Each structure stands twice: as C-alpha cells, then as structure tokens.
C-alpha positions in Angstrom: -0.1 0.1 0.0 1.4 3.4 -1.0 4.4 1.9 -2.2 5.9 4.8 -4.3 5.0 7.5 -1.7 6.4 5.2 1.0 9.6 4.9 -0.8 10.4 8.3 -1.2 9.2 9.3 2.6 11.1 6.9 3.9 14.6 8.0 2.1 13.9 11.1 3.3 13.1 10.4 7.0 16.1 7.7 7.0 18.4 11.1 6.2 16.3 13.8 8.5 17.2 11.0 11.6 21.0 10.8 11.2 21.3 14.9 11.0 22.5 16.3 13.9 22.1 19.8 13.3 19.3 21.1 11.0 19.2 24.3 9.3 16.9 26.7 7.6 19.2 25.7 4.1 18.9 22.0 4.8 15.2 21.8 5.7 14.5 23.5 2.4 16.2 20.7 0.8 14.5 18.0 2.7 11.0 20.0 2.4 11.7 20.1 -1.3 12.1 16.2 -1.5 9.0 15.8 0.6 7.0 18.2 -1.6 8.2 16.2 -4.9 7.3 12.4 -3.2 3.7 14.2 -2.7 2.8 15.4 -5.9 4.3 11.9 -7.4 1.6 10.1 -5.3 -0.9 12.5 -6.7 -1.7 14.2 -3.8 -3.8 17.4 -4.5 -1.7 20.8 -5.0 -3.7 22.7 -2.1 -3.1 19.9 0.3 0.6 19.5 -0.6 0.9 23.5 -0.3 -0.7 23.7 3.1 1.2 20.4 4.5 4.7 21.7 3.7 4.0 25.4 5.2 2.9 23.5 8.1 5.9 21.3 8.2 8.3 24.5 7.1 6.5 26.9 9.9 7.0 24.2 13.0 10.7 23.0 11.6 12.2 26.2 11.2 11.4 27.7 14.8 13.0 26.4 17.9 11.0 23.4 18.3 13.7 21.6 16.0 16.5 24.2 15.9 16.9 23.8 19.5 16.1 19.6 19.8 18.9 17.3 20.9 18.0 15.0 18.5 16.5 17.5 15.4 16.6 14.9 12.9 14.3 12.5 14.7 11.8 15.5 15.9 11.4 16.6 12.4 10.4 13.4 11.3 7.8 13.3 14.0 6.7 16.6 12.7 6.2 15.5 9.2 4.0 12.4 10.9 2.2 14.6 13.0 1.0 17.2 10.0 0.3 13.8 8.1 -2.0 12.8 10.5 -3.8 16.1 11.1 -4.1 16.3 7.1 -6.1 12.6 7.4 -8.4 13.7 9.8 -6.2 13.2 13.6 -8.6 9.9 14.6 -10.6 7.4 13.7 -14.2 8.4 13.4 -16.4 5.6 14.1 -20.0 5.2 12.5 -22.5 6.8 14.5 -25.4 4.4 14.7 -27.2 5.4 18.1 -30.7 6.1 16.6 -33.6 3.8 16.9 -33.0 0.5 15.0 -32.6 0.0 12.2 -30.0 3.0 11.9 -29.8 3.0 8.0 -26.8 3.5 6.2 -26.5 5.1 2.8 -23.9 4.0 0.5 -23.4 6.2 -2.5 -20.4 5.9 -5.3 -19.4 5.9 -9.0 -20.0 2.6 -10.8 -16.6 0.5 -10.5 -15.4 2.2 -7.2 -16.2 -1.3 -5.5 -19.5 0.1 -3.8 -21.5 -3.3 -4.0 -18.4 -5.2 -2.2 -18.3 -2.6 0.5 -21.6 -2.9 1.1 -21.2 -6.6 2.3 -17.9 -6.2 3.8 -19.1 -3.2 6.3 -22.2 -5.9 6.7 -19.7 -8.5 8.0 -17.2 -6.1 9.7 -20.5 -4.4 11.9 -21.8 -8.5 12.5 -18.4 -9.5 13.3 -17.0 -6.8 15.2 -19.6 -5.2 16.9 -22.6 -7.5 16.9 -24.9 -6.2 15.1 -27.6 -7.6 13.4 -27.2 -6.4 9.6 -29.4 -6.7 6.7 -28.3 -5.1 3.3 -30.3 -4.1 0.1 -29.8 -2.9 -3.1 -31.3 -0.1 -4.7 -29.5 -0.5 -8.1 -32.4 -1.6 -10.6 -30.3 -0.5 -13.5 -27.2 -2.6 -13.2 -27.5 -6.1 -14.9 -26.6 -8.5 -12.0 -26.1 -5.8 -9.3 -28.7 -7.2 -7.0 -27.6 -10.8 -7.6 -24.3 -9.4 -6.8 -25.0 -7.9 -3.4 -27.3 -11.0 -2.1 -23.9 -13.6 -3.0 -21.7 -11.3 -1.2 -24.2 -10.9 1.8 -24.5 -14.6 1.9 -20.7 -14.7 2.2 -20.8 -12.1 4.7 -23.3 -14.1 7.0 -26.0 -11.8 7.1 -29.5 -11.0 6.1 -30.2 -9.7 2.7 -33.7 -7.9 1.3 -34.7 -9.0 -2.3 -35.6 -6.6 -4.9 -35.6 -6.6 -8.5 -35.0 -4.2 -11.2 -38.6 -3.6 -11.8 -39.5 -2.3 -8.3 -38.9 1.5 -8.0 -35.8 2.2 -6.1 -37.9 4.5 -3.1 -40.2 1.4 -2.9 -37.4 -1.0 -2.3 -35.9 0.8 0.6 -39.6 1.8 2.1 -40.3 -1.7 2.3 -36.6 -2.6 3.2 -36.9 -0.5 6.1 -40.3 -1.9 7.1 -38.7 -5.4 7.1 -35.6 -4.7 9.3 -38.2 -3.1 12.1 -40.4 -6.6 11.8 -37.0 -8.7 12.1 -35.7 -6.5 14.9 -32.5 -5.3 12.6 -29.8 -3.0 14.1 -28.5 -2.1 11.0 -29.8 -1.5 7.4 -27.3 -1.0 4.6 -28.4 0.6 1.6 -26.5 0.1 -1.8 -27.3 2.6 -4.6 -26.9 2.7 -8.1 -23.7 4.2 -9.3 -23.1 5.8 -13.0 -19.8 6.1 -15.0 -19.6 10.0 -14.1 -21.6 12.3 -12.0 -25.2 13.5 -13.7 -28.1 15.5 -12.7 -30.2 12.0 -13.1 -28.0 10.2 -10.6 -28.0 13.2 -8.0 -31.6 13.8 -8.5 -32.2 10.0 -7.5 -30.0 9.6 -4.7 -30.9 13.1 -3.2 -34.7 11.4 -3.5 -33.5 8.1 -1.6 -31.8 10.0 1.3 -35.1 11.9 1.9 -37.1 8.7 2.1 -34.6 6.9 4.0 -33.5 9.5 6.5 -30.1 7.5 7.4 -27.7 7.8 10.0 -24.4 7.9 8.2 -23.9 8.5 4.0 -20.8 7.2 3.0 -19.2 7.5 -0.2 -17.1 5.0 -1.6 -13.8 6.0 -3.6 -11.8 4.3 -5.6 -8.2 5.2 -4.3 -6.5 4.3 -7.6 -8.2 6.8 -9.5 -6.0 9.7 -7.2 -7.2 13.2 -7.7 -10.5 12.2 -9.8 -11.7 10.5 -7.0 -11.7 13.6 -4.8 -12.9 15.7 -7.2 -16.1 13.0 -7.4 -16.5 12.8 -3.9 -16.4 16.8 -3.4 -19.3 17.0 -6.1 -21.4 14.3 -4.1 -20.5 16.4 -1.0 -22.1 19.2 -2.7 -25.5 17.6 -3.5 -25.3 15.5 0.0 -25.0 15.7 3.2 -22.0 13.0 3.4 -21.1 11.6 6.9 -18.0 9.7 5.9 -15.9 8.0 3.2 -15.0 4.5 2.6 -11.6 4.3 0.3 -11.5 1.1 -1.8 -8.4 -0.9 -3.6 -5.7 0.6 -1.4 -4.1 -2.6 -1.2 -3.5 -1.6 -5.3 -2.9 1.9 -4.7 1.5 2.5 -4.7 0.5 6.5 -4.5 -1.6 7.4 -1.9 -2.9 10.7 -3.0 -6.7 10.0 -2.4 -5.9 8.9 1.2 -3.9 12.4 2.0 -6.4 14.5 -0.1 -9.6 13.1 0.7 -10.2 14.8 4.0 -8.7 18.1 3.3 -11.1 18.4 0.0 -13.9 17.5 1.1 -13.9 17.7 4.8 -15.6 14.3 5.9 -13.6 11.8 7.6 -12.7 8.7 5.8 -13.9 6.0 8.1 -13.0 2.7 6.5 -10.3 1.7 4.0 -10.5 -2.0 1.7 -7.3 -3.4 1.5 -8.3 -6.6 -0.9 -10.7 -8.3 -2.5 -11.8 -10.7 0.3 -15.1 -10.4 2.0 -13.0 -9.4 5.4 -10.5 -7.1 3.8 -11.7 -3.8 5.3 -10.2 -1.8 8.0 -11.0 1.5 10.1 -9.3 3.9 9.0 -6.5 5.4 11.7 -4.5 8.2 10.4 -1.7 7.7 12.7 -1.4 4.1 11.8 -1.4 5.0 8.1 1.1 7.9 8.4 3.4 5.2 10.2 3.1 3.0 7.4 3.6 5.9 4.7 6.6 6.9 6.5 8.0 3.5 6.6 7.2 2.5 10.5 4.8 0.0 10.1 1.8 -0.4 11.9 2.0 -2.5 14.9 -1.1 -2.0 16.9 -3.1 -2.9 14.0 -1.1 -6.1 13.5 -1.3 -7.2 16.9 -5.1 -6.4 16.4 -5.7 -8.9 13.6 -3.5 -11.6 15.0 -6.1 -11.4 18.1 -8.9 -11.1 16.3 -8.4 -13.9 13.3 -5.8 -16.4 14.4 -6.9 -19.8 15.8 -5.6 -19.5 19.6 -7.0 -22.7 19.9 -4.5 -24.1 17.4 -1.6 -21.9 18.9 -1.6 -22.7 22.5 -2.0 -26.4 21.3 1.3 -26.1 19.1 2.8 -23.8 22.0 2.1 -26.8 24.6 3.3 -29.6 21.9 6.8 -27.8 21.4 7.3 -27.0 25.3 6.8 -30.7 25.8 9.5 -31.4 23.3 7.3 -32.4 20.2 8.3 -32.4 16.8 7.3 -29.5 14.6 5.4 -31.3 11.8 4.1 -30.3 8.1 1.0 -30.3 10.0 2.0 -27.9 11.8 3.4 -25.8 9.0 0.0 -25.9 7.0 -1.7 -24.8 9.8 0.3 -21.7 10.2 0.1 -21.0 6.6 -3.4 -21.0 6.6 -3.9 -18.9 9.5 -1.7 -16.3 7.6 -4.1 -16.4 4.9 -6.9 -16.4 6.7 -5.4 -12.6 8.1 -5.7 -11.3 4.7 -2.4 -13.4 3.7 1.4 -12.6 3.8 1.4 -9.1 2.0 -1.5 -7.5 4.3 0.8 -8.7 7.7 4.0 -7.7 6.1 2.8 -4.4 5.2 2.2 -3.9 8.8 5.7 -4.3 9.8 8.2 -1.9 10.6 10.9 -1.6 8.6 9.5 -3.2 5.1 9.7 -0.1 3.4 13.5 -0.9 3.2 13.0 -4.6 1.3 14.0 -4.2 -2.6 11.4 -4.4 -5.1 12.8 -8.1 -5.9 12.3 -9.0 -2.8 8.5 -7.7 -2.3 7.9 -9.7 -5.5 8.5 -12.9 -3.9 6.2 -12.8 -1.0 2.6 -13.6 -2.4 -0.2 -15.6 -1.1 0.0 -18.1 -4.4 3.3 -19.4 -3.0 1.5 -20.1 0.5 -1.3 -21.6 -1.5 0.7 -24.0 -3.3 2.6 -24.7 -0.1 -0.7 -25.5 1.5 -1.5 -27.8 -1.9 1.4 -29.4 -1.8 1.0 -30.5 2.2 -2.6 -31.1 1.6 -1.5 -33.8 -1.2 0.5 -35.8 1.2 -0.7 -38.9 3.5 -1.1 -38.0 7.0 1.8 -40.3 7.8 4.0 -38.3 5.6 2.7 -35.3 7.3 3.7 -36.8 10.6 6.7 -38.5 9.8 8.2 -36.0 6.8 11.5 -38.3 6.8 9.2 -40.8 5.1 9.1 -38.5 2.0 11.7 -39.9 -0.6 12.1 -39.4 -4.2 9.1 -41.4 -5.5 6.8 -40.2 -2.6 7.7 -36.3 -3.8 7.1 -37.5 -7.7 3.6 -38.4 -6.5 2.9 -35.3 -4.5 4.0 -33.4 -7.1 1.3 -35.0 -9.3 -1.6 -34.6 -6.6 -0.9 -30.7 -6.2 -0.4 -29.7 -9.5 3.2 -28.3 -8.8 6.7 -29.6 -9.6 9.2 -31.6 -7.8 11.4 -28.7 -7.9 8.5 -26.9 -5.5 8.0 -30.0 -3.2 11.7 -30.0 -2.8 11.4 -26.3 -1.7 8.7 -27.0 0.8 10.8 -29.7 2.1 13.7 -27.3 2.3 11.4 -24.6 4.0 9.8 -27.0 6.5 13.0 -28.1 7.6 14.4 -24.5 8.4 11.0 -23.8 10.2 11.7 -27.3 12.3 14.8 -26.4 13.5 13.8 -22.7 14.3 10.7 -24.1 16.3 13.0 -26.4 18.2 15.1 -23.5 19.0 12.0 -21.3 20.1 10.4 -24.0 22.3 7.4 -22.3 24.0 7.5 -19.0 22.1 6.5 -20.6 18.8 3.3 -20.1 17.1 2.4 -17.2 14.5 5.9 -15.0 15.3 8.0 -18.3 14.8 6.1 -18.6 11.4 6.5 -15.0 10.2 10.4 -15.2 11.3 10.4 -18.5 9.6 9.5 -17.0 6.0 12.7 -14.9 6.4 13.9 -18.2 4.4 12.2 -17.4 1.3 13.5 -13.8 1.0 17.6 -12.9 0.2 19.2 -11.8 3.2 16.1 -12.6 5.8 13.0 -10.4 6.9 14.3 -7.7 9.0 12.7 -8.6 12.2 
C-alpha cells in the first residue's frame, strides 16, 4: 500500500534521522523532496502546499533547531502533520438511533461500492455484534442485486430481495419496514452508480436520502483514481450531506494521493479503507497508523489486532504446548500456520504492517505473495497423514506423487521440504515461544537476506 509515496518519504526520513544539526538551508532541501514525493503520489496541490507550509512553520522554529535530536524531531513533525491532514483519529459510524440505523452508500460505478456494502455488513456483524441487513436499490446495472445477495451470503448477514422492475424508493421503504419487523440493528442500502456524475443520478439519490433519512451517508472512492476520486467526492458532498468516506482498492494503490487528500478537500472523515477483494478486507481508517505505514514505520497496533481477532488461538496454544513438551514440529503444523496467515488477509497484508518493510527491495517484495503460500498448502494437503507427521518418509518417488497430486513441480515440493526443515530447526530452538511469530520469522528464509524482524 502506498509503496511509491512510502519509498520516497522513507528515504527522506532516513536521512533526516541522521542529521545532527538542521539549518534553514537543509530544511528547504528536505521539504523540497517531501513536496516532490507528495506530488508524484498524486496528492492534491492545495493539500501539498498546506502540508509543506505547516511543516516548515514548525521546523524552522525553536522546536527543531534547539532539539537534542533534530532529525528525529523533524520526522515526528512530518508524521504529525500527515495525521492532521488525514483527520487526527478514526471516526466510527454513528449508529445511536432507533433501529434500524440506515446507512446509505453512494459512489460511481466500478468504485467497489457493492463489495464495500457486504464488507461493512460483515464488519458490523463480526466486530460490533450487530444484526445487519443489506438491500440493493441499483435497478439499472445488470446482476447488481444478485451480486449483493451473493456477497451478503458470504458475509453471513441478512439480505432484503428486490428486482430491477421495482422503484428504488419503494425498495428502501419496504426494506426499512422489514428491518423493523425482524429487529435488525443496521440496514445497509446500496445505491445505483454511474460512470460519471450526472443530474439524473444526483436527483435520484437525493430522493432516496429523503426517503430513508440515514444515520450515515457514506461515499465510496476508488483510491487508485487519485485526484479524480477526490473531485468526485467533492461533487457528491455538494449534493448530499455525506458523513464519511470508504477508500477502496488501497492494496493496489502505490501512490496514496486519495488517502491524503480526501479529508482535506471534502472535510469529511475517511472511516474505512478496503485492503483487498476478500470479504474481510475492510479496516477502520486510523490516520496515525496510516501515517506510520507511509513513513515506513509499520503498524504494529493493527498487526496485533489482526492476530488477536483472526488467529486460531486454540491451535496456537496446542502448538505451544506441543513444543514445550519437546514434540516435533511437523508438516501439519506448518500447514496450520500457513492457513492462519492466509486467513488474516495473506502475507502482503501482514508484511505491510511490519516496521522496516519499506526498506525491502522490490525484487524481495515480489517474492512475497499468497500464491506461494497456497501452493505450499496444496503440496502439504497432497501428502498422506503419515507423511505429514513423519516427513522423513518422503523420498523421491513420494515427492513425484505429491507434485502430481498438487499440480506443482518436484522442485516446488523440494522447496517446501527445505523450508519445512528450516522452520523445524527454528521452532525447536524457540520452544514454547513458537506459533505465528515463529512462522513470520521463518518466512525470512524465502527472501534473500531474510526479513528484518
């Protein structure tokens, strides 16, 4: 996420930390590089100007010049101002109203609006224990209603059926009525998108807004469209009383301009950020944590939360007990650890939150992908239970059979066995402190030079 911006700013902040004395001259040089990094990341020009000016005002003053560690102080100033631009702190949904609390979701076609509705349904049901229902008022796009129904089933929440022959206002009115009868806490309303902002679209969504009187009106932005997304949000904000933004496709956004510009331009908080296609890939937007990631400092708090929420603690405890008693780390244990990583959003989602990962070369990052983990799981699944428990049984003919069964090559099977041996040695040394942390360190063997943790 934000690789290009993070790469530029990480290099600048690395040099800043090493400076013993900061003068007005070298501050200007550093700020010039920060400015170029922001502009290349497609951050809106007014945002860049304001951000640089605020950093300069604080940096040129006594706050930095008399500091014992001026370089670190200047890095802290840059981080603080990034946080301020993005909104200080996470703003949660305001759902304190008589149920059902209606959440109206708007956005252009292709921004990920329908997927975001389903992700939000899962988030509210899983994290906040709400009874959630979704409904689609998109009677124009073919299969839009079916898409939301399918995604809602994946989210494990209720869905209110509608058809393309129904009128949007009738749909939402009937959905609210049904939500009351079924004691639903939150009703998520997916609206029709267009390829561009037009008068007809705005009139329809204004009428929908009046009809459902939502507690929250969220606008979905495709972060990969940069400043265009921010300008579209501003147009919607002029027409509707938006209460927040959902940034989608941030995992594929190497620039980060939308994340830094949206709050400043629209005055509305970014409440959620989409980090992938999976139904669970939605996170609350924490400006301080995002700023840390952009500056290459990682996001340990989010990483810990991820492990606490999604890791299989029973399996982790079982493994810890096994290792404490001197038991062998076998291929079934390795498979469990790999599956847990995939369940937490995959390798890239976890590594993105780790401090120092911005320093990894692009060639090393390219090697870290979920497909490799999936191939490893497939290879282990193609083994017999006895082979998984006693890996020394796996000879040449067995490796050939395992490769055929998993649709991989003998070389890939050999690589898994090599990685398993490395992990087994490491887990033996770690003893009772094994589990997910050990798995993450063990993956360093896949990357030249290892991982920096």
